[in-house]
Structures are given as structure tokens and as C-alpha cells.
MARROFI-370684 format. One line per field, with one value per atom (N, C-alpha, C): residue in three letters; y, z, x. Coordinates in Angstrom, 2 decimals. Atoms other than C-alpha are relative to their C-alpha. Layout:
N
residu [ALA|...]
py [Y|...]
pz [Z|...]
px [X|...]
***
This chain:
87
residu [MET|MET|MET|ASN|ASN|ASN|LEU|LEU|LEU|ILE|ILE|ILE|LEU|LEU|LEU|GLY|GLY|GLY|ILE|ILE|ILE|VAL|VAL|VAL|VAL|VAL|VAL|GLY|GLY|GLY|ALA|ALA|ALA|ALA|ALA|ALA|VAL|VAL|VAL|GLY|GLY|GLY|TRP|TRP|TRP|ALA|ALA|ALA|ALA|ALA|ALA|PHE|PHE|PHE|ARG|ARG|ARG|LEU|LEU|LEU|LEU|LEU|LEU|ARG|ARG|ARG|MET|MET|MET|ASN|ASN|ASN|THR|THR|THR|GLY|GLY|GLY|GLN|GLN|GLN|GLY|GLY|GLY|ILE|ILE|ILE|GLY|GLY|GLY|VAL|VAL|VAL|SER|SER|SER|LEU|LEU|LEU|ALA|ALA|ALA|ILE|ILE|ILE|GLY|GLY|GLY|VAL|VAL|VAL|PHE|PHE|PHE|GLY|GLY|GLY|GLY|GLY|GLY|GLY|GLY|GLY|MET|MET|MET|GLY|GLY|GLY|VAL|VAL|VAL|GLN|GLN|GLN|PHE|PHE|PHE|ALA|ALA|ALA|PRO|PRO|PRO|MET|MET|MET|VAL|VAL|VAL|ALA|ALA|ALA|ALA|ALA|ALA|PRO|PRO|PRO|VAL|VAL|VAL|ALA|ALA|ALA|ASP|ASP|ASP|GLY|GLY|GLY|GLN|GLN|GLN|LEU|LEU|LEU|ASN|ASN|ASN|VAL|VAL|VAL|PHE|PHE|PHE|ALA|ALA|ALA|LEU|LEU|LEU|VAL|VAL|VAL|ILE|ILE|ILE|ALA|ALA|ALA|ALA|ALA|ALA|ALA|ALA|ALA|VAL|VAL|VAL|ALA|ALA|ALA|SER|SER|SER|ALA|ALA|ALA|LEU|LEU|LEU|LEU|LEU|LEU|VAL|VAL|VAL|ILE|ILE|ILE|THR|THR|THR|SER|SER|SER|MET|MET|MET|ILE|ILE|ILE|SER|SER|SER|SER|SER|SER|ARG|ARG|ARG|ARG|ARG|ARG|GLY|GLY|GLY|GLY|GLY|GLY]
py [-1.19|0.00|1.26|-1.16|2.39|0.28|-0.20|1.81|0.71|-0.64|2.75|1.46|-1.38|5.84|0.82|-0.69|6.73|0.40|-0.32|6.58|1.14|-1.08|8.79|1.31|-1.20|11.26|0.51|-0.39|11.26|0.64|-0.58|11.92|1.40|-1.31|14.79|1.02|-0.90|16.27|0.35|-0.26|15.90|0.97|-0.92|17.62|1.41|-1.31|20.44|0.68|-0.57|20.91|0.55|-0.45|21.21|1.19|-1.03|23.32|1.22|-1.12|25.46|0.63|-0.52|25.78|0.18|-0.12|25.63|-0.68|0.78|22.98|-0.98|0.96|20.74|0.35|-0.39|22.77|-0.37|0.37|21.98|-1.47|1.44|18.25|-0.44|0.34|18.22|-0.60|0.48|17.08|-1.51|1.45|13.39|-0.36|0.25|13.51|0.37|-0.40|15.38|-1.02|1.02|12.83|-1.29|1.23|9.91|0.12|-0.21|11.37|0.01|-0.02|12.04|-1.38|1.35|8.51|-0.86|0.76|6.98|0.41|-0.48|9.17|-0.39|0.40|8.42|-1.48|1.43|4.68|-0.31|0.20|4.86|0.46|-0.54|6.98|-0.92|0.93|4.52|-1.24|1.18|1.67|0.28|-0.36|3.54|0.46|-0.52|4.82|-0.94|0.86|1.70|0.08|-0.16|2.39|1.17|-1.21|5.74|-0.10|0.09|4.85|-1.46|1.35|1.82|-0.52|0.54|-0.46|-0.23|0.18|-0.82|-1.30|1.24|-4.06|0.26|-0.13|-4.68|0.33|-0.35|-3.14|1.20|-1.16|-0.29|1.25|-1.27|3.31|0.58|-0.60|4.89|1.41|-1.38|8.68|0.46|-0.38|9.06|-0.48|0.51|6.88|0.89|-0.90|9.21|1.33|-1.23|12.23|-0.23|0.35|10.51|-0.11|0.13|9.68|1.37|-1.34|13.33|0.70|-0.63|14.45|-0.55|0.61|11.98|0.44|-0.45|12.89|1.45|-1.41|16.59|0.15|-0.08|16.06|-0.42|0.44|14.12|1.03|-1.03|16.79|1.22|-1.14|19.54|-0.34|0.41|17.60|-0.05|0.07|16.89|1.37|-1.36|20.50|0.75|-0.65|21.70|-0.53|0.59|19.28|0.51|-0.46|20.30|1.45|-1.41|24.02|0.21|-0.11|23.50|-0.38|0.42|21.75|1.04|-1.00|24.64|-0.42|0.48|22.73|0.31]
pz [0.00|0.00|0.00|-0.04|0.80|-1.36|1.32|-2.63|-0.93|0.86|-4.42|0.40|-0.47|-2.26|-0.29|0.33|-2.79|-1.46|1.43|-6.55|-0.25|0.14|-6.26|0.52|-0.54|-4.07|-0.97|0.96|-6.55|-1.25|1.16|-9.45|0.32|-0.40|-7.52|0.10|-0.08|-6.83|-1.41|1.38|-10.51|-0.69|0.59|-11.57|0.56|-0.63|-9.06|-0.47|0.48|-10.18|-1.42|1.38|-13.80|-0.08|0.12|-13.37|0.87|-0.93|-10.33|0.02|-0.10|-10.26|-1.35|1.38|-14.04|-0.18|0.16|-13.77|-1.15|1.10|-16.72|-1.09|1.02|-19.07|-1.39|1.32|-21.99|-0.32|0.21|-21.51|0.01|0.00|-20.90|1.31|-1.23|-18.25|0.17|-0.09|-19.09|0.68|-0.62|-18.11|1.48|-1.41|-14.90|0.80|-0.69|-13.98|0.16|-0.07|-14.79|1.05|-1.00|-12.70|1.41|-1.29|-9.85|0.45|-0.33|-9.99|0.38|-0.31|-10.04|1.36|-1.28|-7.15|1.16|-1.06|-5.13|0.34|-0.24|-5.57|0.66|-0.59|-4.76|1.46|-1.35|-1.67|0.99|-0.87|-0.24|0.28|-0.19|-0.77|0.92|-0.84|0.98|1.39|-1.29|3.91|1.16|-1.14|6.09|0.41|-0.36|5.98|0.96|-0.80|7.68|1.30|-1.18|10.13|0.27|-0.35|11.81|-1.04|0.99|9.31|0.58|-0.39|9.43|-0.63|0.53|8.96|-1.31|1.28|5.51|0.22|-0.07|4.94|0.87|-0.84|7.40|-0.69|0.59|6.31|0.78|-0.61|6.98|-0.57|0.45|6.74|-0.23|0.17|7.17|-1.35|1.31|4.07|-1.12|1.02|2.09|-0.02|-0.05|3.28|-0.69|0.67|2.18|-1.51|1.42|-1.16|-0.66|0.54|-1.71|-0.07|-0.02|-0.75|-1.11|1.06|-3.12|-1.37|1.28|-5.96|-0.26|0.15|-5.36|-0.34|0.27|-5.29|-1.43|1.37|-8.56|-1.01|0.91|-10.20|-0.04|-0.04|-9.07|-0.76|0.67|-10.30|-1.51|1.44|-13.71|-0.60|0.48|-14.02|-0.14|0.07|-13.27|-1.18|1.14|-15.81|-1.31|1.21|-18.41|-0.30|0.22|-17.91|-0.34|0.30|-18.04|-1.45|1.40|-21.39|-0.96|0.85|-22.71|-0.49|0.44|-22.99|0.98]
px [0.81|0.00|0.86|-0.87|2.83|0.63|-0.60|4.38|-0.97|0.99|1.17|-0.19|0.15|0.73|1.26|-1.24|4.40|0.04|0.05|3.90|-0.98|0.97|0.82|0.57|-0.64|2.72|1.07|-1.01|5.59|-0.59|0.68|3.22|-0.54|0.50|1.65|1.13|-1.16|5.08|0.49|-0.40|5.98|-0.94|0.98|2.77|0.18|-0.17|3.29|1.28|-1.26|6.88|-0.16|0.18|5.78|-0.96|1.04|2.64|0.25|-0.10|3.33|1.38|-1.37|7.12|0.67|-0.51|7.65|1.36|-1.23|10.38|-0.17|-0.01|11.29|-0.99|0.98|9.10|0.48|-0.52|11.39|-0.21|0.13|10.92|-1.45|1.41|7.17|-0.48|0.61|4.76|0.19|-0.20|5.23|1.31|-1.31|8.89|-0.04|0.11|8.10|-0.78|0.79|5.45|0.81|-0.79|7.77|1.10|-1.05|10.59|-0.61|0.67|8.17|-0.44|0.43|6.74|1.20|-1.21|10.22|0.56|-0.51|11.36|-0.89|0.93|8.24|0.14|-0.18|8.65|1.32|-1.32|12.33|0.03|0.02|11.70|-0.70|0.72|9.18|0.84|-0.84|11.61|1.18|-1.14|14.45|-0.38|0.45|12.35|0.32|-0.34|12.88|1.47|-1.41|16.63|0.19|-0.13|16.06|-0.79|0.86|13.28|-0.35|0.42|11.79|-1.00|0.93|10.05|-1.39|1.40|6.28|-0.49|0.55|4.37|-0.75|0.69|2.89|-1.47|1.41|-0.49|-0.30|0.22|-0.03|0.53|-0.39|0.19|1.18|-1.17|3.57|0.16|-0.03|3.37|1.44|-1.41|7.13|0.53|-0.42|7.66|-0.52|0.55|5.40|0.75|-0.81|7.40|1.34|-1.25|10.61|-0.22|0.32|8.96|-0.11|0.12|8.06|1.36|-1.33|11.57|0.89|-0.83|13.27|-0.51|0.55|10.90|0.37|-0.37|11.55|1.48|-1.44|15.31|0.31|-0.24|15.25|-0.50|0.51|13.11|0.91|-0.93|15.49|1.28|-1.23|18.52|-0.20|0.23|17.00|-0.27|0.22|15.87|1.33|-1.31|19.40|0.80|-0.73|20.89|-0.59|0.67|18.32|0.33|-0.29|18.92|1.48|-1.42|22.67|0.30|-0.15|22.37|-0.57|0.61|20.31|-1.37|1.31|17.02|-0.98]
***
């Protein structure tokens, strides 16, 4: 359940980065959503390394916060790389 919610959180972060913050505008909303989804999924998987693991099926809010942070970091990094390339 946390993985699905992490992917949704990542997609929301990707959408917000594209629409509200105007990040990755040269690459399009699809790329921003894909990066957000990847970062959200990765963040949920790495969350147990940082905090105490939670039993399967239970909602872990901290994992969702980590998912949003990882998705945001990936979006910032790709935006910086894209702007550096001139795209």
C-alpha cells in the first residue's frame, strides 16, 4: 500500500513541479510525472533504511514524506541538468 501511495505522491510532486514551479518545461509534463513517480517509488523503498520499518499493509506517513523528498530532489537535479544543457 505504501508503494502505491508513494507513486501517487511522486506523481503529484511531478505535476506540481511542472505546473506550479515551471520545472522541466522543456521536456514536458510526461517527463516530470515519470521522474516524480520513479522518485516516489524509490523513496518509499528507501524509507525503512532511515526509520523503523512498518508491517505490511499499514500506512507509513514518514515513508510518504521521504517519497516526496526523493521525488523533489530528482526533479530539481534533472531541471538543473536540463537548464545546463540549454534545454
